[in-house]
N, C-alpha and C positions, 0 to 999 in steps of 0.2 A: 504494500500500500504506500503510495507516495505521501510525502509530508503534507502536500497541499490538500489532498483528499482527506487525510487524517484530521487536519486542522479544521476542515469544513465540517466533518462529522462531529467533532468535539463541540462545535458551536450550536448544534441542534438540541432542542428540548429532549428528544428521545435519548440521546447519549447521556445527558445529565441525569435522567431518571435511572438509566441502567447503572450508572456509576454510584448511585446512592443505594444500591441493593447489595445484599450479602451473598457472596459465593459459597456454595456448599458442595464440595467435591465436583466442581464443574457445573453444578446446577445453580440457577439464580433464585434467591429467596427475596421477596419484596421486603423493603424496610418496614412496612406495616406489619408483616408477619414476624419479622425478626424482633420488633419491639414487643409484640404480645408474648412471644416465647420467652423473652427475658423476664417479663412480669410473671409469667407462669413459673419460671425457675425460682423466683423469689417466693412465690406462693408455696411451692413445694419445699423450699428451705424452711419455711415456717412450720410446715407439717412435720418435717424431720426433727426440728427443735422440740416440738410438742411430744412427739413419740419418744424422744430420748428421755424426757422427764418420766414417762410411764415405764420405760425399760429400766431406768436407774432405780425407780421406786420398787419394781419387782425384785431386782437384785439385792437392794438394801433390806427389804422385807425378809427374803429368804436367808439373809445373813444374820437376822435376828433383830433388826431395827424395829422399834415399837410404834413408830408414827412416821407419816409423811410430813416433811417440813412445811410449815405454813407458807413459807416463801415459794416453794415449788408449786403449791396449789394456786397461789396468786399469779405466778409466772405463767402457768398453763392457761389460766383464764385470760391473761394479757395476750398470749399468743393466739388464742381463739378469736379475740377481738381484732387483732392485727390481721389475721387470716380473712376475717369478714370484710375488713376495709379493702384489702387487696382484691378480694373477690369482686366487690362492687366496682373498683377501678378497672379491672379487666373486663367486666361485663359492659361497662360504659364504652371502653375502647372497641370491643367487638360490635357493639350496637352501631358504631360509626363506620365500621369496616365493611361497607356494603359490597365491595368487590372481592372480598376474601372468600375463596372457595371452601376453605377448611373451617369456616366459622362455627358450624354446628358441632364438629368434632372437638374444637377447642373449648366450646361451651361445656361439653360433657366432661372434659378433663377438669375444668374449674369446679364443677359441681361435685364430682367424685372426690377431689382433693379436699373440698370444703367439708364434706361428710367425714373424711378421715380426721381432719383437725378437730371437728366437734366431737368425734368419737374418742379421741385422745383425752379430751377434757372430761368427758363422761366416765371413761374407764378409770382415770386417775382418782376421781371422787368415789367411785365404787370401791376401788382398792383401799382408799383412805378409811373407809368404814370397816374394813376387814383387818387391816394392820393393827396389831396390838390386842386383837380379840382372839386370833387364831393364827398359827403358823403351820404349814404342811410339813410332812416328814416323808422320808423314804422315796419310793417310786414316784409318788405324786409331786413331791418337791422337785425331783429331777426333771419331770416332764414340764412343770411350770417354768423352770429355768430355761429349758430348751425352747419353749414357746416364746419367751421374751427375746431370745437371741434370733429366732426365725422372724419374728415380727420386726425387729430392728433391721434385719437384712432386707426384708421386703420393702420397708419405707425408704431405705437407702437406694435400692434398685429403682424405685419409682422416681426419685429425684434425679438419678443419673439418666434414666430413660428420657425424661423431659428435657434435661440439660442438653443431651445429644441431638434433640430434634433439630436444633439450629446449627449443629456442628457436623454430625456424621449419622446419617439415617440407618446405616447397617448396624452401628453400635447401639443405637436406640432400640432397634428390633431385638438385639441380643438381650438387652436389659429387660425388655418386655417379656421375652420368653422365660427369663429367670424369675420374674415376678409370678408368672403362672405356675411355675414349678414350686416355688415357695408357698403359694396359696394352697396347693394340694397337700403339702406337708402339714401346714397349719390346720387344715380341715381334719386330717387324721388325728393329729395331736389333741385338738380340741375335743373330739369325741372320746378319746382315751382318758383325758382329764375328767370329763363329766362322769364317765363310767366309774372312775375311782372316787369321785367326790360324793355321790349320792349315798353310799353305804356308811359314810362317816357319821359318828355320833357327835355332832357339833350343833350349836343353836341354829334353828331354822332360818332366822334372820341373817346370820352370817353366811350360811350355805347359799341362800338365794342371792345375796349381794355378790358373793364370789362367783356364782354361776353367771350373773349378769355381766360381771367383769370379763370373764372368759368369753362369753358370747359376743360381747362388744369387740374384743380383739379379733374374733373370727369374722364379724361383720366388716371390720375395717380391712381385713385381708381380702374379703370379697370385693370391696370398693376398689382395692388395689388391682385386682384381676380385671375388673370392668375397665379401669383406666388403662391397663396394659393392652386390652383389645382395641381401645381407641387409639393408643399410641401406634399399634401395628398398622391400623388404617391410615393414620397420618403419615407414617413412614412410607407407605406405599404411594399415597397421593403426592407427597412432596418429592418422591424419588423420580416420578415420571415427568 
């Protein structure tokens, strides 16, 4: 291409639009989509911070701690409020993105993650009602510890899958596949924990509150799997 032609192209509006876009492995992603995926990444980082409070609370409880710190309960509520504000900001951006083909899928990602953040807060308060009243032992204790680790891994994979949407679609797909694998493991473990829980001679109020805690973690894993299916779809549409 001659310098004269190149200079002529650079002066056109179309060239300026293209140069404000983000390249992804040779594909062009609009700046509009790149901006929204960045906000989504922040939303998922918030979910990860909330889930870490839950995971740490599980580990501390199993190690013998008798209460969840008040500061942690306040922090997880703050994160839920932050997540809600981010959700509204992203929804407003998507409402104005009339030409964005992936808008419906991005909306689903926001809603699934929002349910996950809410779930972390609910789960933490369920656990707070149990800690200090009862501590599991033996096989049940081991399975609960394993559940906490699997849950933490699933949320981390979610965040990475979303982060790679604007970086590398193939990597995003791999993280989505790992989310689905972890969700299946969590399903099996949740059923095993409930089976071990019901025969225990503990106060009914504690049993029910702990069952609600375990079921909430399983629900959050399901939201993660739903999000992973959306991420797969996004990876395919953005790849083409």
